[in-house]
N, C-alpha and C positions, 0 to 999 in steps of 0.2 A: 518597531518593525525590524526585521532582520536585514542584514547587509546583502549586497549584490551577490556575494558568493553563495548564499542560500537559494538564490533564484536561478543560478547557472545550472544547466543540464549536466548531469553526471551519468556517464554510460558505464554499466557494470554487466559482467557476464554472470548469468544464473543457469542452473541446471534444472530443466523441466522435463519430467518423464524420460530421464536419461539422455536428454539432448541439451547441449549448450545453446543458449540464445542470449542476445544482449537486450538490456532494458535501460531506457534513458528516462531519468527522473531528476527533478530539482533536488538539491541537497536536503532541503527541509522535508521533502516527502520521503527520502531515504531514511532520514533520522526518525521520522514518525513511524515509518513501517518497521524499523528495527525495534522501537519501543513496543509496538503492538505485538510483534512476534515474541518478544521477551515476556510480555504480560500474559501471553497465551501458552508459554512454555514450548514454543516452536522455534525451529531455525528459520532464518530469513528465507532460505530456499523453499522450505516446507510451506510457509505462509503464502509465498508467491505461487506455489503449485496449487494451493487451495483456491486462491483468487482466479488463477487461470482455468481451473476446472469449472468454477461457477460461471466464468465468462464464456467458456466454450459451450456450456449448456444453454445459453441464451439463444433465442431464435435468430437474432441479428447481432452477433458478438462484435464489439469494437476491438481496438487494439489493446494489448496488454498494459502498456503504460497508462492509458486512460482508465482501464479497469482498476489498476492499483491506486491511482489518484482518487477515484470515486470511493473505493474501499476505505482509504484513509479519511476522506471527508465524512463518510457515513459513520465511522468510528468516533470522530470528533463530535459530530452532531449528537450521536447517542450518548456520549459522555456529558455533553453540555445539557442535554435533556434530563439525564439522571441527576446531575448536579442541581439543576433548577428545581426539579421535583423534590429534592431533599430540603430545599430552602423553605418550601411551603409549610 
């Protein structure tokens, strides 16, 4: 398990649709989000914009930090599912 520093919230400023906003996530989520952005060939801001657009399209959108965490969790689950299916 990672240390306490990975669980501490880190606030960062991001640019969404031309406007600066702040986003608070644990360091582990920032790290995973950067890895996902790199794997998709996107900047971190661009990936967060895509997550924000999908969140905004929802009938009852939650906050952006929660949407990012769910996005990362979904990516981890999809990766685990893919890995498990390759073992069969």
